[in-house]
N, C-alpha and C positions, 0 to 999 in steps of 0.2 A: 654193858658193853648190845644186851638185850634193850633196855627204856630209850638206849640209840638207837637199833633198827623198828621199836614201834614206833617209834613219835619217826621213821621215817615214813614205814608204813601208811599208819597215820594221814602222813599227811599226803599220802600218794593216791589216800581213795576221795580223799576231794581237789585237788587238780582239776578230775576234768570239770567245777562244779564253778570252778578259779579261772577256767579258761572261758567258756560260752558266758560269762560276766566283763561289761567292759562299762564299767562306771567311773568317773569323772566327776573333780570331786573340783573347786576352786573356788576360795575366799577372797572377797578383795578385799587391799586397805593402801590402803593411801594417807593414812594419818602420822603426824609427828609419831610413835613411840609404836607404834601399831602392823609389828611385823608377821611374817609369819610364808604360805604355799603365796606364786603366783601363777596369775597363765597367759601363760607369753607367749600364745597362738595368733592373741587378734594385736603382739607387739609388732611398728617399721624397720627396726634396730633387732638386730642378735643381741640376744644380753652381756653383759660384758662382767666378766664369772675372778670371785678371788679365787678359786681353784681353776686348771683346765683339764681334769681330772673329777667326775662324781664321787664326792666324799659320802660310804657305807661305814655304817652301825650295828656291828649281828653279833646277837646276843647269841645268838644261836641256830643251824644252819638253815637257809631259808635253802629250797627248792625249785622255789620260781622265782622267774625271771621280772624282774619287774619297769616298768620306762623308770624315767629318772624325772624326778625336780625340780623343779628353780624357789629359791626362799628370798630369802631379806629374814632377814638376824640382824641382830645392835650388833655394833661391832666385839669379838671377843664369842663370839657365838660360835661358829667358825672356828674360827681354832684349835677349843676343847667342845667341840660336837659332840664327841659319848657327852659329856652332862649337862646337856643339853636336849638329845635330840629326839626324847622321850614325854618336851612339853608342845612340841607339835608334829606330832604322830607322826616321826618318821625315824623310828631308828626303826636299822634293816632294811632301811631303799635306795639308792642312786639319788644323791641331794645336789643339783648346784645351787650357791651360792655367789647370785647378783648381788654386783657393789652399787654401793646405794647412791653415786654422781650418776650413773647408768638411769635407773629406779623413778628420781629425782626425773629425768630430761627425758624420759622415752616410758612412763608405762605413768608416772601418779597422774599426768597430769587427762592423762585419756580415762580416767578412770568416776566417775561418781566418789562422791566427800559420803562418809561415813556410814558404811554398808561393810565394815572388816569386822576382826574377829582380835577379838585386842590377847596379843600377848605379853608376856614381862619380863 
């Protein structure tokens, strides 16, 4: 119990620093077999999602509310997200999985090719 209280106290100390930073990172992906985060801010049509609610895998309680991220993942990764979230750096974050047909129709053609990070 003392360990949990200490962890929460340390997390609370860092909250003002986290609240003051507004950092956004996106990785462009549009090659076959390349999966990862999608920046939907510049897309004309809203994404078609695999699940209607974001999926969150939490190893430890997270005291900071985070904005959801949108990911394109290979078949099976969304279903067994707890096994794959670490590969995408998305454990503990709310994640929406976009459907492949929406990605191909509304996103892949709008981005330059070959600038993404490859995820196996």
